[in-house]
C-alpha positions as a Python dict, from the first residue, in 0.01 Angstrom:
ca = {
    (1, 'M'): (0, 0, 0),
    (2, 'I'): (231, -249, -176),
    (3, 'T'): (481, -449, 28),
    (4, 'P'): (767, -656, -125),
    (5, 'T'): (752, -1023, -20),
    (6, 'Q'): (958, -1337, -69),
    (7, 'P'): (842, -1586, -335),
    (8, 'T'): (627, -1860, -184),
    (9, 'T'): (475, -2028, -487),
    (10, 'Q'): (610, -2265, -744),
    (11, 'T'): (512, -2315, -1104),
    (12, 'I'): (371, -2651, -1198),
    (13, 'S'): (379, -2863, -1507),
    (14, 'Q'): (130, -3117, -1631),
    (15, 'S'): (195, -3435, -1818),
    (16, 'Q'): (-41, -3628, -2036),
    (17, 'G'): (-46, -3996, -2105),
    (18, 'V'): (-8, -4125, -2457),
    (19, 'A'): (-228, -4405, -2588),
    (20, 'P'): (-51, -4721, -2712),
    (21, 'S'): (11, -4739, -3086),
    (22, 'Q'): (-159, -4987, -3313),
    (23, 'A'): (122, -4977, -3570),
    (24, 'S'): (215, -5344, -3517),
    (25, 'S'): (-128, -5454, -3640),
    (26, 'I'): (-97, -5240, -3953),
    (27, 'A'): (255, -5373, -4016),
    (28, 'S'): (125, -5730, -3988),
    (29, 'D'): (-148, -5658, -4243),
    (30, 'F'): (105, -5502, -4476),
    (31, 'D'): (333, -5808, -4451),
    (32, 'T'): (35, -6030, -4533),
    (33, 'F'): (-45, -5814, -4834),
    (34, 'L'): (313, -5840, -4962),
    (35, 'L'): (305, -6218, -4914),
    (36, 'L'): (-11, -6243, -5122),
    (37, 'M'): (144, -6026, -5394),
    (38, 'T'): (463, -6234, -5415),
    (39, 'T'): (260, -6557, -5420),
    (40, 'Q'): (46, -6414, -5698),
    (41, 'A'): (359, -6318, -5893),
    (42, 'R'): (512, -6666, -5860),
    (43, 'N'): (195, -6839, -5975),
    (44, 'Q'): (92, -6613, -6261),
    (45, 'D'): (98, -6726, -6623),
    (46, 'P'): (446, -6637, -6758),
    (47, 'L'): (294, -6594, -7105),
    (48, 'E'): (45, -6335, -6973),
    (49, 'P'): (213, -6165, -6673),
    (50, 'M'): (32, -5903, -6469),
    (51, 'D'): (105, -5550, -6581),
    (52, 'S'): (344, -5359, -6349),
    (53, 'T'): (100, -5070, -6325),
    (54, 'E'): (-151, -5302, -6162),
    (55, 'Y'): (102, -5387, -5890),
    (56, 'A'): (163, -5018, -5832),
    (57, 'S'): (-211, -4956, -5813),
    (58, 'Q'): (-257, -5227, -5549),
    (59, 'L'): (31, -5088, -5341),
    (60, 'A'): (-118, -4738, -5362),
    (61, 'Q'): (-460, -4864, -5252),
    (62, 'F'): (-316, -5045, -4954),
    (63, 'S'): (-115, -4736, -4858),
    (64, 'M'): (-435, -4528, -4861),
    (65, 'V'): (-610, -4782, -4638),
    (66, 'E'): (-312, -4783, -4400),
    (67, 'Q'): (-320, -4404, -4371),
    (68, 'Q'): (-695, -4405, -4311),
    (69, 'V'): (-659, -4657, -4028),
    (70, 'Q'): (-393, -4439, -3863),
    (71, 'A'): (-610, -4129, -3903),
    (72, 'N'): (-906, -4308, -3742),
    (73, 'E'): (-690, -4408, -3446),
    (74, 'L'): (-573, -4049, -3396),
    (75, 'L'): (-932, -3924, -3412),
    (76, 'S'): (-1039, -4183, -3154),
    (77, 'E'): (-759, -4076, -2918),
    (78, 'L'): (-859, -3711, -2963),
    (79, 'A'): (-1224, -3791, -2886),
    (80, 'L'): (-1121, -3968, -2565),
    (81, 'S'): (-904, -3670, -2470),
    (82, 'L'): (-1186, -3421, -2521),
    (83, 'G'): (-1430, -3651, -2346),
    (84, 'G'): (-1322, -3848, -2042),
    (85, 'I'): (-975, -3709, -1973),
    (86, 'K'): (-1062, -3340, -2000),
    (87, 'L'): (-1392, -3377, -1814),
    (88, 'E'): (-1194, -3517, -1522),
    (89, 'E'): (-948, -3232, -1559),
    (90, 'L'): (-1229, -2976, -1542),
    (91, 'A'): (-1338, -3095, -1198),
    (92, 'N'): (-981, -3064, -1069),
    (93, 'W'): (-967, -2693, -1161),
    (94, 'I'): (-1278, -2586, -967),
    (95, 'G'): (-1194, -2410, -640),
    (96, 'M'): (-820, -2389, -713),
    (97, 'D'): (-626, -2061, -697),
    (98, 'V'): (-442, -1999, -1024),
    (99, 'Q'): (-186, -1733, -1106),
    (100, 'T'): (-234, -1536, -1430),
    (101, 'T'): (-188, -1181, -1555),
    (102, 'A'): (-567, -1137, -1584),
    (103, 'A'): (-758, -894, -1360),
    (104, 'F'): (-783, -1025, -1001),
    (105, 'H'): (-1056, -1021, -737),
    (106, 'F'): (-1004, -815, -419),
    (107, 'D'): (-1222, -890, -115),
    (108, 'G'): (-1047, -696, 160),
    (109, 'E'): (-756, -937, 207),
    (110, 'P'): (-399, -861, 82),
    (111, 'V'): (-330, -979, -271),
    (112, 'A'): (-3, -1147, -375),
    (113, 'L'): (139, -991, -692),
    (114, 'S'): (428, -1114, -907),
    (115, 'A'): (630, -928, -1172),
    (116, 'Q'): (987, -870, -1290),
    (117, 'A'): (1116, -524, -1381),
    (118, 'A'): (1312, -475, -1703),
    (119, 'A'): (1679, -566, -1673),
    (120, 'A'): (1796, -213, -1762),
    (121, 'A'): (1559, -40, -1520),
    (122, 'D'): (1691, 166, -1230),
    (123, 'N'): (1344, 229, -1081),
    (124, 'A'): (998, 75, -1109),
    (125, 'V'): (640, 173, -1028),
    (126, 'M'): (346, -55, -949),
    (127, 'V'): (20, 85, -1088),
    (128, 'I'): (-317, -45, -966),
    (129, 'R'): (-639, 15, -1162),
    (130, 'N'): (-1001, -70, -1086),
    (131, 'S'): (-1246, -249, -1318),
    (132, 'T'): (-1312, 71, -1516),
    (133, 'G'): (-939, 126, -1578),
    (134, 'T'): (-913, 418, -1335),
    (135, 'E'): (-578, 441, -1158),
    (136, 'V'): (-630, 400, -781),
    (137, 'E'): (-271, 360, -656),
    (138, 'R'): (77, 427, -787),
    (139, 'V'): (381, 339, -575),
    (140, 'S'): (756, 289, -631),
    (141, 'V'): (890, -64, -579),
    (142, 'P'): (1242, -214, -579),
    (143, 'V'): (1359, -321, -926),
    (144, 'T'): (1516, -637, -779),
    (145, 'Q'): (1193, -751, -611),
    (146, 'T'): (961, -994, -791),
    (147, 'E'): (698, -1069, -525),
    (148, 'F'): (471, -804, -367),
    (149, 'S'): (170, -786, -137),
    (150, 'W'): (-101, -531, -218),
    (151, 'A'): (-304, -427, 86),
    (152, 'G'): (-597, -295, -117),
    (153, 'T'): (-562, 73, -35),
    (154, 'A'): (-572, 384, -251),
    (155, 'S'): (-284, 632, -285),
    (156, 'D'): (-418, 829, 12),
    (157, 'G'): (-425, 515, 230),
    (158, 'S'): (-802, 471, 229),
    (159, 'P'): (-933, 114, 186),
    (160, 'L'): (-1070, 23, -154),
    (161, 'P'): (-1402, -156, -208),
    (162, 'T'): (-1436, -522, -302),
    (163, 'G'): (-1412, -573, -675),
    (164, 'S'): (-1196, -652, -976),
    (165, 'Y'): (-855, -484, -1010),
    (166, 'S'): (-551, -511, -1235),
    (167, 'A'): (-185, -422, -1185),
    (168, 'T'): (91, -307, -1418),
    (169, 'L'): (463, -281, -1344),
    (170, 'E'): (626, 16, -1518),
    (171, 'S'): (1004, -1, -1558),
    (172, 'Y'): (1208, 318, -1597),
    (173, 'D'): (1563, 416, -1681),
    (174, 'S'): (1575, 752, -1503),
    (175, 'E'): (1267, 923, -1650),
    (176, 'E'): (1243, 702, -1962),
    (177, 'L'): (970, 438, -1963),
    (178, 'L'): (1123, 107, -2071),
    (179, 'S'): (821, -122, -2038),
    (180, 'A'): (478, -159, -1883),
    (181, 'Q'): (394, -523, -1823),
    (182, 'P'): (85, -685, -1667),
    (183, 'V'): (136, -822, -1316),
    (184, 'A'): (40, -1178, -1221),
    (185, 'A'): (-195, -1247, -931),
    (186, 'F'): (-393, -1539, -790),
    (187, 'N'): (-762, -1588, -866),
    (188, 'Q'): (-997, -1865, -765),
    (189, 'V'): (-1145, -2076, -1046),
    (190, 'V'): (-1526, -2078, -1032),
    (191, 'E'): (-1596, -2255, -1363),
    (192, 'A'): (-1406, -2466, -1616),
    (193, 'Q'): (-1514, -2575, -1961),
    (194, 'V'): (-1367, -2736, -2271),
    (195, 'G'): (-1300, -2479, -2541),
    (196, 'E'): (-1220, -2541, -2906),
    (197, 'D'): (-867, -2663, -2834),
    (198, 'T'): (-806, -2593, -2466),
    (199, 'V'): (-963, -2576, -2119),
    (200, 'L'): (-1113, -2234, -2041),
    (201, 'L'): (-1117, -2113, -1680),
    (202, 'T'): (-1361, -1855, -1544),
    (203, 'L'): (-1202, -1670, -1253),
    (204, 'E'): (-1363, -1507, -951),
    (205, 'S'): (-1282, -1170, -1103),
    (206, 'G'): (-1502, -1258, -1401),
    (207, 'E'): (-1208, -1302, -1640),
    (208, 'V'): (-1196, -1608, -1868),
    (209, 'V'): (-846, -1740, -1943),
    (210, 'P'): (-708, -2051, -2115),
    (211, 'A'): (-543, -2308, -1889),
    (212, 'G'): (-217, -2249, -2078),
    (213, 'A'): (-202, -1894, -1938),
    (214, 'V'): (-174, -2026, -1580),
    (215, 'T'): (178, -1994, -1436),
    (216, 'A'): (117, -2135, -1086),
    (217, 'V'): (-152, -2324, -892),
    (218, 'R'): (-225, -2356, -522),
    (219, 'T'): (-504, -2496, -308),
    (220, 'G'): (-800, -2258, -291),
    (221, 'T'): (-850, -2064, 31),
}
């Protein structure tokens, strides 16, 4: 059975600190370099002046060094992010309940589901499937409702076993199917690890999702 409910969760946003820039040091070095060049120009032999191409070459070399210093700073900041900052972030994820559209774990307790029907829909159907993709319940829901509670029962009202399930909200205009979108549900995070460019969360349902796919977080129950 699926029961419409009022929204009780809020989405969250995360902010990251930015490391201070070292540009002032580079600018100071560049000013020193220009001072040396102008001093050299004033004191050179006027009968045998330095070729202009040599000046250009020196400027180009300093520019390359400047760019390399900036690249090294960015790499250092990235290493710190992937090391200390994200390791601390990993520990914060463990045990939290996160909302995603991945398959969710059902253990006998009602599951909060969240979805929005298509704007042009005049009726909608919530479809529940088990871990093998078999449809276990199909029930009409209000098109204006966005929060639902699934009791974990089959279409005939019998209780379903503990396991992994997924939900899809089908939107219809009369008999025409407009869309079939995955429904969001809460899962507990049992493992977190640093991926190639993001934090990967292993959910109680066995699904692995990137942290960027999380739309809401609440304290684990």
